[in-house]
C-alpha positions as CSV (number, residue, x, y, z in Angstrom):
1,X,20.7,42.3,22.2
2,X,18.8,39.4,20.6
3,X,15.5,38.6,22.3
4,X,14.6,34.9,22.3
5,X,11.1,33.6,22.8
6,X,11.4,30.9,25.5
7,X,8.0,29.4,24.5
8,X,8.8,29.1,20.8
9,X,9.1,25.4,19.6
10,X,12.5,24.2,18.8
11,X,13.4,21.9,15.9
12,X,13.6,18.2,16.7
13,X,16.8,16.4,16.2
14,X,17.6,14.6,12.9
15,X,18.0,11.4,14.8
16,X,14.5,11.5,16.2
17,X,12.9,12.4,12.9
18,X,14.7,9.5,11.2
19,X,13.7,7.1,14.0
20,X,10.0,8.0,13.7
21,X,9.9,7.8,9.9
22,X,11.6,4.4,10.1
23,X,9.1,3.0,12.6
24,X,6.0,4.1,10.6
25,X,7.5,3.0,7.2
26,X,5.8,-0.3,6.3
27,X,8.0,-3.4,6.2
28,X,7.5,-6.7,4.3
29,X,4.8,-8.8,5.8
30,X,4.7,-12.6,6.4
31,X,1.0,-12.7,5.4
32,X,-1.0,-10.9,2.7
33,X,-3.2,-8.0,3.9
34,X,-7.0,-8.2,3.9
35,X,-9.5,-5.4,4.5
36,X,-11.9,-5.6,7.4
37,X,-14.7,-3.1,8.1
38,X,-16.4,-2.4,4.8
39,X,-15.6,0.0,2.0
40,X,-15.5,3.3,3.8
41,X,-14.0,5.1,6.8
42,X,-13.4,2.8,9.7
43,X,-12.0,-0.1,7.6
44,X,-8.5,-1.3,8.2
45,X,-6.0,-3.5,6.4
46,X,-4.8,-6.4,8.6
47,X,-2.4,-9.3,8.0
48,X,-4.3,-12.4,7.2
49,X,-3.2,-13.9,10.5
50,X,-6.4,-13.8,12.5
51,X,-6.7,-17.5,13.3
52,X,-6.4,-18.0,17.1
53,X,-7.2,-14.5,18.1
54,X,-9.9,-14.7,20.7
55,X,-11.1,-11.1,20.9
56,X,-10.7,-7.5,19.6
57,X,-10.6,-4.4,21.7
58,X,-12.1,-1.4,20.0
59,X,-12.2,1.9,21.8
60,X,-13.8,4.9,20.1
61,X,-16.4,3.1,18.0
62,X,-18.9,6.0,18.0
63,X,-22.2,4.5,16.6
64,X,-20.8,2.1,14.0
65,X,-19.2,-1.3,14.3
66,X,-18.8,-2.6,10.8
67,X,-15.2,-3.7,11.6
68,X,-16.3,-5.7,14.7
69,X,-19.3,-7.2,12.9
70,X,-17.1,-8.5,10.1
71,X,-14.7,-10.0,12.7
72,X,-17.6,-11.9,14.2
73,X,-19.2,-13.1,10.9
74,X,-16.0,-14.1,9.0
75,X,-13.6,-15.1,11.8
76,X,-15.7,-15.8,14.9
77,X,-13.7,-13.2,16.8
78,X,-15.5,-11.5,19.7
79,X,-15.2,-7.7,20.2
80,X,-15.2,-5.4,23.3
81,X,-16.1,-1.8,22.6
82,X,-16.1,1.3,24.6
83,X,-17.1,5.0,23.9
84,X,-18.5,7.4,26.4
85,X,-20.0,9.5,23.6
86,X,-22.2,6.7,22.5
87,X,-24.5,4.0,23.9
88,X,-25.3,0.4,23.1
89,X,-28.8,1.5,22.0
90,X,-27.3,4.0,19.5
91,X,-25.3,1.4,17.6
92,X,-26.4,1.0,14.0
93,X,-26.4,-2.8,14.4
94,X,-27.4,-4.5,17.7
95,X,-24.8,-6.1,19.9
96,X,-24.3,-9.8,19.1
97,X,-25.0,-11.9,22.1
98,X,-22.0,-13.7,23.5
99,X,-19.8,-12.0,20.9
100,X,-19.8,-8.3,21.6
101,X,-19.8,-6.1,24.7
102,X,-20.1,-2.3,25.0
103,X,-18.8,-0.2,27.8
104,X,-20.0,3.5,28.1
105,X,-16.6,4.8,29.1
106,X,-13.7,6.6,27.6
107,X,-10.4,4.7,27.2
108,X,-8.2,6.8,29.4
109,X,-5.6,6.8,32.2
110,X,-7.0,9.6,34.4
111,X,-8.8,7.3,36.9
112,X,-12.2,9.1,36.5
113,X,-15.5,7.3,36.9
114,X,-16.3,7.7,33.2
115,X,-13.0,6.2,32.0
116,X,-11.2,2.9,32.0
117,X,-7.5,2.1,31.3
118,X,-6.4,-0.4,28.7
119,X,-4.8,-2.6,31.4
120,X,-8.0,-2.7,33.5
121,X,-10.2,-3.3,30.5
122,X,-8.2,-6.2,29.1
123,X,-8.0,-7.8,32.6
124,X,-11.7,-7.3,33.0
125,X,-12.8,-8.9,29.7
126,X,-10.0,-11.3,28.7
127,X,-8.2,-12.4,31.9
128,X,-6.7,-15.5,30.3
129,X,-3.2,-14.4,29.3
130,X,-2.7,-17.4,27.0
131,X,-5.0,-16.0,24.2
132,X,-3.9,-13.5,21.5
133,X,-5.9,-10.3,21.0
134,X,-6.4,-7.6,18.4
135,X,-6.4,-3.9,19.1
136,X,-8.2,-1.4,16.8
137,X,-7.9,2.0,18.2
138,X,-9.2,5.4,17.0
139,X,-9.6,7.8,19.8
140,X,-8.7,11.2,18.3
141,X,-5.3,11.9,19.9
142,X,-5.8,10.0,23.2
143,X,-3.9,7.1,21.7
144,X,-0.6,8.5,22.9
145,X,-1.3,8.6,26.6
146,X,-3.2,5.3,26.6
147,X,-0.4,3.4,24.9
148,X,2.3,5.1,27.0
149,X,0.2,4.3,30.2
150,X,-0.3,0.7,29.4
151,X,1.8,-2.1,30.8
152,X,4.1,-3.8,28.2
153,X,2.6,-7.2,29.3
154,X,-0.8,-5.9,28.2
155,X,0.4,-4.6,24.8
156,X,2.3,-7.9,24.2
157,X,-1.0,-9.8,24.3
158,X,-2.1,-8.1,21.1
159,X,-1.0,-9.9,18.0
160,X,-2.1,-7.0,15.7
161,X,-2.6,-3.3,16.5
162,X,-4.5,-1.2,14.0
163,X,-4.2,2.4,15.2
164,X,-5.1,5.8,13.8
165,X,-2.4,8.3,14.7
166,X,-3.3,12.0,15.1
167,X,-1.5,15.3,15.3
168,X,1.5,14.4,13.1
169,X,1.7,18.1,12.0
170,X,3.5,18.6,15.2
171,X,6.5,16.6,13.9
172,X,8.4,19.9,13.8
173,X,7.9,20.7,17.5
174,X,10.9,19.2,19.4
175,X,9.0,19.3,22.7
176,X,6.2,17.2,21.3
177,X,8.6,14.9,19.4
178,X,10.8,14.3,22.4
179,X,8.2,13.9,25.1
180,X,5.4,12.2,23.2
181,X,6.2,10.9,19.7
182,X,9.5,9.2,20.4
183,X,8.4,7.4,23.7
184,X,5.2,6.4,22.0
185,X,6.7,4.9,18.8
186,X,9.6,3.3,20.7
187,X,7.2,1.6,23.0
188,X,5.2,0.1,20.1
189,X,8.2,-0.8,18.0
190,X,9.8,-2.7,20.9
191,X,7.6,-5.7,20.0
192,X,5.7,-4.7,16.8
193,X,6.6,-4.1,13.2
194,X,4.6,-1.8,10.9
195,X,3.3,-3.7,7.9
196,X,1.0,-1.1,6.4
197,X,0.6,2.7,6.4
198,X,-2.5,4.5,5.1
199,X,-3.1,8.2,5.0
200,X,-6.5,9.5,6.2
201,X,-7.2,12.4,3.9
202,X,-9.3,14.2,6.4
203,X,-6.8,16.8,7.6
204,X,-4.1,17.4,5.0
205,X,-0.4,16.7,5.1
206,X,3.0,18.2,5.8
207,X,6.4,17.5,4.2
208,X,9.5,16.4,6.0
209,X,13.0,16.0,4.6
210,X,14.4,12.6,5.8
211,X,17.8,13.6,7.4
212,X,19.8,10.6,6.1
213,X,18.6,10.1,2.6
214,X,17.6,13.8,2.1
215,X,14.4,12.6,0.4
216,X,11.1,14.5,0.9
217,X,8.5,12.4,2.8
218,X,4.9,13.5,3.0
219,X,3.4,13.0,6.5
220,X,-0.4,13.0,6.7
221,X,-1.8,14.8,9.8
222,X,-3.8,11.6,10.5
223,X,-2.2,8.3,9.6
224,X,-3.6,4.7,9.9
225,X,-0.9,2.2,10.9
226,X,-1.1,-1.6,11.1
227,X,1.5,-3.3,13.4
228,X,2.2,-7.0,13.6
229,X,3.8,-8.6,16.7
230,X,7.4,-9.6,16.0
231,X,7.0,-13.2,16.9
232,X,4.7,-13.6,13.9
233,X,7.7,-12.9,11.6
234,X,10.4,-15.4,10.7
235,X,12.9,-15.7,13.5
236,X,15.6,-14.2,11.4
237,X,13.9,-10.8,11.3
238,X,16.1,-8.2,13.0
239,X,19.3,-10.1,12.3
240,X,19.9,-8.7,8.8
241,X,18.6,-11.8,7.0
242,X,17.2,-11.5,3.5
243,X,13.4,-11.2,3.5
244,X,12.9,-13.3,0.4
245,X,9.7,-15.0,1.6
246,X,7.9,-11.9,2.8
247,X,5.4,-9.8,0.9
248,X,6.6,-6.3,0.0
249,X,4.5,-3.3,1.1
250,X,2.3,-1.6,-1.5
251,X,1.5,2.1,-1.2
252,X,-1.3,2.4,-1.7
253,X,-2.5,-1.1,-1.4
254,X,-5.2,-2.1,-3.9
255,X,-7.6,-2.8,-1.0
256,X,-7.1,0.7,0.6
257,X,-10.2,3.0,0.7
258,X,-10.3,6.8,0.7
259,X,-11.6,7.9,4.1
260,X,-13.3,11.1,3.0
261,X,-14.5,10.9,-0.6
262,X,-15.4,14.6,-0.7
263,X,-11.7,15.6,-0.2
264,X,-8.7,15.0,-2.5
265,X,-7.0,11.7,-1.8
266,X,-3.6,11.7,-0.2
267,X,-0.9,9.4,-1.7
268,X,2.2,8.5,0.3
269,X,5.2,9.4,-1.8
270,X,7.5,6.8,-3.3
271,X,10.1,7.9,-0.8
272,X,8.1,6.0,1.8
273,X,9.1,2.8,0.0
274,X,12.6,3.5,-1.0
275,X,12.0,1.5,-4.2
276,X,9.9,2.1,-7.3
277,X,6.1,1.8,-6.7
278,X,4.4,-1.3,-8.0
279,X,2.2,-0.9,-11.0
280,X,-1.0,-2.0,-9.3
281,X,-0.4,0.7,-6.7
282,X,0.0,3.3,-9.5
283,X,-3.3,2.2,-11.0
284,X,-4.9,2.4,-7.6
285,X,-3.7,6.0,-7.3
286,X,-5.3,6.9,-10.6
287,X,-8.5,5.2,-9.7
288,X,-8.7,7.2,-6.4
289,X,-8.0,10.5,-8.3
290,X,-10.5,9.8,-11.0
291,X,-13.2,8.9,-8.4
292,X,-12.6,12.2,-6.8
293,X,-12.2,14.3,-10.0
294,X,-15.3,12.9,-11.6
295,X,-17.4,14.4,-8.9
296,X,-15.5,17.4,-7.6
297,X,-13.1,18.6,-10.2
298,X,-12.9,20.4,-13.5
299,X,-12.0,18.9,-16.9
300,X,-8.5,20.4,-16.8
301,X,-7.7,18.4,-13.7
302,X,-9.0,15.2,-15.3
303,X,-6.7,15.9,-18.2
304,X,-3.7,15.9,-15.8
305,X,-4.7,12.5,-14.5
306,X,-5.0,11.2,-18.1
307,X,-1.4,12.3,-18.7
308,X,-0.3,10.2,-15.7
309,X,-2.2,7.2,-17.0
310,X,-0.3,7.5,-20.3
311,X,2.9,7.3,-18.3
312,X,1.8,4.1,-16.6
313,X,0.7,2.6,-20.0
314,X,4.2,3.4,-21.4
315,X,5.7,1.5,-18.5
316,X,3.4,-1.5,-19.0
317,X,4.1,-1.5,-22.7
318,X,7.8,-1.7,-22.2
319,X,7.3,-4.8,-20.0
320,X,5.0,-6.4,-22.7
321,X,7.4,-5.9,-25.6
322,X,9.4,-8.9,-24.5
323,X,6.3,-11.1,-24.2
324,X,5.6,-13.5,-27.1
325,X,1.9,-14.0,-27.5
326,X,0.9,-17.5,-28.9
327,X,-1.2,-17.5,-32.1
328,X,-3.7,-20.0,-33.5
329,X,-1.0,-22.5,-34.3
330,X,-0.5,-22.9,-30.6
331,X,-4.1,-23.7,-29.8
332,X,-5.6,-20.2,-29.4
333,X,-8.1,-18.6,-31.7
334,X,-9.7,-15.2,-32.0
335,X,-12.9,-16.0,-30.3
336,X,-14.4,-12.5,-30.9
337,X,-14.4,-12.7,-34.7
338,X,-17.9,-12.8,-36.0
339,X,-19.6,-12.6,-32.6
340,X,-22.3,-10.0,-31.8
341,X,-21.6,-6.8,-29.9
342,X,-23.9,-4.4,-28.1
343,X,-23.3,-0.7,-27.1
344,X,-24.2,1.4,-24.1
345,X,-25.6,3.9,-26.6
346,X,-24.7,4.4,-30.3
347,X,-23.6,7.7,-31.8
348,X,-26.1,9.5,-34.1
349,X,-27.4,7.0,-36.7
350,X,-24.9,4.2,-35.9
351,X,-26.1,0.8,-34.9
352,X,-26.4,-0.2,-31.2
353,X,-25.6,-3.8,-32.1
354,X,-23.6,-5.6,-34.7
355,X,-20.9,-8.1,-35.6
356,X,-17.3,-7.9,-34.5
357,X,-15.1,-7.3,-37.6
358,X,-12.0,-5.5,-38.6
359,X,-13.0,-2.4,-40.5
360,X,-11.4,1.0,-41.2
361,X,-11.9,3.6,-39.8
362,X,-14.0,1.8,-37.2
363,X,-16.6,-0.8,-36.9
364,X,-18.7,0.7,-34.1
365,X,-19.2,4.2,-32.5
366,X,-20.7,4.9,-29.1
367,X,-22.2,8.2,-28.0
368,X,-19.8,10.8,-26.7
369,X,-20.8,10.6,-23.0
370,X,-19.6,9.3,-19.6
371,X,-19.5,5.6,-19.0
372,X,-19.8,4.3,-22.6
373,X,-19.1,0.6,-23.3
374,X,-19.1,-2.1,-25.9
375,X,-19.9,-5.7,-24.8
376,X,-19.0,-8.8,-27.0
377,X,-21.0,-12.0,-26.5
378,X,-18.6,-14.9,-27.0
379,X,-21.7,-17.2,-26.9
380,X,-20.1,-19.6,-24.4
381,X,-17.8,-19.5,-21.4
382,X,-14.3,-19.3,-22.7
383,X,-10.7,-19.3,-21.3
384,X,-9.2,-16.0,-22.4
385,X,-5.5,-15.4,-22.9
386,X,-5.1,-11.8,-24.2
387,X,-7.0,-9.1,-26.1
388,X,-5.6,-7.1,-29.1
389,X,-7.3,-3.9,-30.2
390,X,-6.7,-1.4,-32.9
391,X,-7.7,2.3,-32.6
392,X,-9.7,4.2,-35.0
393,X,-7.6,4.7,-38.1
394,X,-8.5,8.2,-39.2
395,X,-8.9,10.9,-36.6
396,X,-9.9,11.4,-32.9
397,X,-7.8,8.5,-31.7
398,X,-7.1,10.4,-28.5
399,X,-10.7,9.5,-27.3
400,X,-9.4,6.1,-26.4
401,X,-7.1,7.5,-23.7
402,X,-8.9,5.8,-20.7
403,X,-10.1,2.3,-21.5
404,X,-10.8,-0.5,-19.1
405,X,-12.1,-4.1,-19.5
406,X,-14.4,-6.3,-17.5
407,X,-14.9,-10.1,-18.0
408,X,-18.3,-11.5,-16.9
409,X,-20.5,-14.5,-17.2
410,X,-24.0,-12.9,-17.4
411,X,-25.2,-9.7,-19.0
412,X,-24.8,-7.5,-15.9
413,X,-21.6,-5.6,-15.8
414,X,-19.7,-4.8,-12.5
415,X,-17.6,-1.8,-13.6
416,X,-15.8,-1.8,-10.2
417,X,-14.0,-5.0,-11.4
418,X,-12.5,-3.1,-14.3
419,X,-8.8,-3.5,-15.3
420,X,-6.7,-1.2,-17.3
421,X,-6.2,-1.8,-21.1
422,X,-2.5,-1.4,-21.8
423,X,-1.0,0.6,-24.6
424,X,1.7,3.3,-25.1
425,X,1.3,6.8,-26.5
426,X,1.7,5.7,-30.1
427,X,-1.7,3.9,-29.9
428,X,-3.2,7.4,-29.6
429,X,-1.2,9.0,-32.3
430,X,-0.4,6.6,-35.2
431,X,-2.9,4.4,-37.2
432,X,-2.5,0.6,-37.2
433,X,-0.8,0.4,-33.8
434,X,-1.8,-2.7,-31.7
435,X,-2.7,-2.7,-28.0
436,X,-2.2,-6.1,-26.4
437,X,-3.4,-6.7,-22.8
438,X,-2.9,-10.0,-20.9
439,X,-6.1,-11.5,-19.6
440,X,-4.4,-14.1,-17.5
441,X,-6.7,-17.0,-18.4
442,X,-9.9,-15.3,-17.3
443,X,-13.0,-17.4,-17.7
444,X,-16.0,-15.6,-19.2
445,X,-18.7,-15.4,-21.8
446,X,-19.0,-11.7,-22.1
447,X,-16.2,-9.1,-22.6
448,X,-16.8,-5.4,-22.0
449,X,-14.6,-2.4,-22.9
450,X,-15.6,0.8,-21.2
451,X,-14.4,4.3,-20.3
452,X,-15.5,6.1,-17.1
453,X,-14.9,9.6,-18.5
454,X,-16.9,11.5,-21.1
455,X,-15.7,10.2,-24.4
456,X,-16.7,8.2,-27.4
457,X,-15.3,4.7,-28.0
458,X,-14.6,3.7,-31.6
459,X,-12.1,1.0,-32.6
460,X,-11.2,-0.6,-35.9
461,X,-10.6,-4.1,-34.5
462,X,-11.1,-6.2,-31.3
463,X,-9.5,-9.6,-31.1
464,X,-10.0,-11.7,-28.1
465,X,-7.6,-14.7,-28.2
466,X,-8.2,-17.8,-26.1
467,X,-9.8,-21.3,-26.0
468,X,-13.4,-21.3,-27.3
469,X,-14.8,-23.5,-24.7
470,X,-13.5,-23.7,-21.1
471,X,-14.3,-27.4,-20.9
472,X,-11.5,-28.1,-23.4
473,X,-8.9,-26.7,-21.1
474,X,-7.1,-29.3,-18.9
């Protein structure tokens, strides 16, 4: 006789799994996304559709309110905050008079003296039902009962909901899925559409096979979701109309931030999108991995990331091969020729400054160390079209595997603005192979090539094509 454990969790239905994944999968947005809340944990990406929102409700702020302060400074949006674990006197920045309120209560539906429901809180602070609101909610798992306990008329007042979802590891427990996840996500999706999904890398991930497509989808234990109310979309949404004028989701978005820098970043798989990932998202993935690996990993792991970079460069190169770059006869000149360069640190007895020229096997050589660079002074602000470089012509060409560029108008260099220099694998293997990177008409006096990893930079040629003086450009 088979013994069955009555308390053992059962597997959720395929239909419920598919429904949840579809709701949290980001859809094209009518507005571009902007980041609010700084550069660390607590920041969210929101649609740039904040005009006319009168107030934000933020339960679970702890002692920081960067998000709410930025809403006040940039958009004139008031904020109402609550958190029983904190106090107004503990906030890192003082409350802004007339713009921010703080309530020492939990957001909850249990009716206790130390709690307030979302319905009661909204009615207390923003009684005028004509105004749109914003909800930013991170309350460590209590989001489920509070959203489920709120009246739909209250939820419908929020134009945007930025919410951190917890406990998604329980996606395999049918009881949790049927009684909590399905009612919760259905209630939100009735009048809201997800426009961004961002994994919080604090607590790992699980992997789910999507029942219909059979694709594997990774599901972070903690997931940040941004929802936009349906009336902010074109009226044809939901009727099978073509979404030609909407902005496709990007995973990750270039403005995303890693919540816990000391832990490996989590990247939502391409199966979340159903289409190939955009190149800027691929570069963002590499930037996040390199930021982590440079501080916490071993060289062998960095090598794996470099292999991925070469794959992206190959993809970019294929796109560029059909591009015809104009030469001097069409008004562009090699502005860098004969200009002075300076190095972060020269190798051995090599010079730290010199003149840009084409020379084999190389015309400069930096030290072999992290963060090396060469800066070319174009002597005046110029309009830049593209850069062509040639690798060292004899040996050690692999040292150029991770190169970025920065354009700037004074001698200080903001390496966080670096953009990838494009080439395929032949650039690292064969001599006399060009790398051409579009500069998109950037305006700058100085041009810097750098590498964030430990390496030496040594090139045989640097050509920067453009118009020598920006004032000559119509």
